[in-house]
C-alpha positions, 0 to 999 in steps of 0.5 A, a space after each residue: 764199351 757198349 755194356 758200360 753205356 747201357 749201365 749209364 743209360 739204365 740209371 739215367 732213364 730210371 732217374 728221368 721219371 723225376 726230371 728231364 735228363 740228357 742222353 748222348 747216343 754215340 755214332 752208329 749206336 742204337 739205344 732201346 728204352 723199355 718200361 714194362 711196368 708202365 701200361 702206357 707212357 709218353 716220351 718227350 724228346 728234344 734233339 740237340 745240335 745237328 744230325 738226325 735220330 731215327 725214332 721207332 716204337 718196336 713190338 717186343 713180342 714180334 720185333 716189328 716196327 709199329 711206328 717211326 720217324 726221323 727226328 731232326 730239329 724240334 721236339 716230339 712226344 711219342 706214346 708207347 704201350 707196355 708191350 712195345 719199346 722205344 728205339 733211338 738210332 744214331 746212323 751218323 758219324 757223330 755223337 748226338 745228344 737228346 733230352 728225354 723225359 718219360 711220364 705216365 700217360 692215360 691210355 686211350 679208351 679201346 676202340 673197335 675200329 681197325 688200325 691201318 699201317 701206312 707210310 707218311 712220306 715227305 717229298 719236300 726239302 723242308 721238315 714237316 711237323 705234324 700232330 697225331 693226338 695221343 700217338 706222337 708228334 712227328 717232325 718229318 725230315 726232308 725226303 723221308 718216310 715215317 711208318 705209322 699204324 693208326 686207327 680209323 678215325 684218327 686225325 693227323 693235324 698240322 699247325 699254321 699261323 698259330 692254329 691247328 688244322 686237320 690235314 687228314 682223317 684216317 679212313 677206309 680209303 687208306 689201305 695197308 701199305 699205302 704211301 701218302 705224300 704229306 708235302 702234296 697233301 699239305 700244299 693242297 690243304 693249305 690252298 683249300 683253307 686259304 693259308 
């Protein structure tokens, strides 16, 4: 059964470069998407119906999670380098459909700045959509954690009243392994901006 699903998946995903396709992930299944011939690409994901998909970018060499988040309702763009793969996990007891569209993207210019691995935590009962330009646009599910690996100087944005605002800029005050309470940061930033 799993082998059959993989064959259909490979056909569907290779076809998705021409147009958007829909992928159905069975209950308790993990799907890996890999495009080694593309140096840098964007996966646009839109989940249909109820349930949550865990989205992760995994290093192929070290099998280490580079970044990840839970995708509930909404859309997200994830940017992936050729040395990594996109992994979608359905931990629920129902099949979940997801629209996926893969497009080539322009790789950001190399920076000398170091990267910091830390966690974005949503301690609230509501989803928090964020924008991390050229990286991904995660929608943090309620009471969830999302691991990120971001360069110093990278901005994390949020939307309010149709405009984008900077929630935080990654700097040396954030250490590897830190956990940032996004709900608390967002509340403080909105108060500061009078939103």
